[in-house]
C-alpha positions, 0 to 999 in steps of 0.5 A: 254170875246170876244166869238163872236170875228170875227163873224158877226151877223145879228140882225133882228128886228120885230114889237113887243114892245120888239124891244125897247130892241134891242139897249141893245142887239146889245151893248151886242153882240158887247161887246163880239166882234161880228159885228152886222148888224141890219135889220128891218121890217117896223113895227119894225121901227115904234117902234124903229127908225132905227137911234137907231139901226144904233147907237147901231151897228155902221152900217146903219140899213137895212129897205128895200131890195135894188139893193145890195141884202143885204140878199144875201150879208149877208145870201146867199151862201158864205155870210158875216153873221155867225148868223141870230138872229131874236129878237124879233120874233112876231107871224106874222113873225114866221108864215110867216117864217114857211110857206115860206112867204117872204114879209119883209126884215126880212123874206127875210133874213130868207128864204135866211138863211135857204136855205143856212143852216146857224145858225138861232136863233129866240126869240118870244115876244108876248101876252101870248094868242097869244103864246098859240095859236095852230097855233103859237105853231105848227109854233114854232115846225116847226121852231125847226124841221128845226134846228132853235134854239127857245129861250123860252120867260119869261111868266109874267104878261100875256105876253110871254116876250122876253128872257133877253139879257144875255140869248139871247147872250148865245144862239147866242154864242152856235149857232156860236161856232161849238157845239163840245159838241153837244149830250153830257150830262154834270152834275155839282155840284155847290156851298155850302150846308147848313146842319141844326144844329137846327131850326135857325143855319146851317153849311155851307161853303164859296163856291160861286158857281161861278166856277160851273156857269162858267163851266155850261155856257161854256158847254152850249155855246159848245152845251152840255145838262147841268144839275147843281145840286145846290141851285141857278139858271143858265140860259140856263141849267136844274137846280136841286135844292139841299141845303144839301149834302145828297140832292145833293148826292140823286139828282146826283145819280137819274140823273146818274141812269135815264138819263146817264151822259157823263161828271161829274164835281163836 
């Protein structure tokens, strides 16, 4: 699905070990139709060679600002880029952006993009103790208050690991598709229920939940707040677990009563 066809994404890479994931991320963005331009800090270039991202994007990676004023070319007024995607975003880079410090190619692009008011997505990656630092938490709150979409990391093995590629791409799509469903609350019931007959057997259906998943992800791309009542898990939306018809009914009524819904799909 070419959801990013005609869009230009600046992929800004900073010095986390998660930078090794950006080759795969660049490919994923391009598969959805995006033109991808990589920008790297010196620390990032010490982890992933710029040639790797040049190969992945099909365009020379930017490692320094030259007389071509690349930050203005892409992120300035009337610039070519539709989205600045900072992935991974280190605690250092997050702090610099939050304080208006501009001393690397990535922070220069960020300063320019924020001044223009274009979409910016930041994907933190660092050790968990760093992520929990009150200063880092405050900086992330500040970025969010400026309209930056911060993609939460996966907390595993004492680390705040970079979100998976599919999740990052979904946030990129949401950022550039205009958000026509912004402010709308969408509730979806999806997949099969399993009614217990005894301690071993259940009565169920062949429903796979694929339609509900597709609807939920599309609603997210279009800017909605999405809740899915089902037995599985879908990224980027609120998952409410229900395995029986009675449990699903109870969950749906609870959401409708306590939160209110604009669109309901069953």
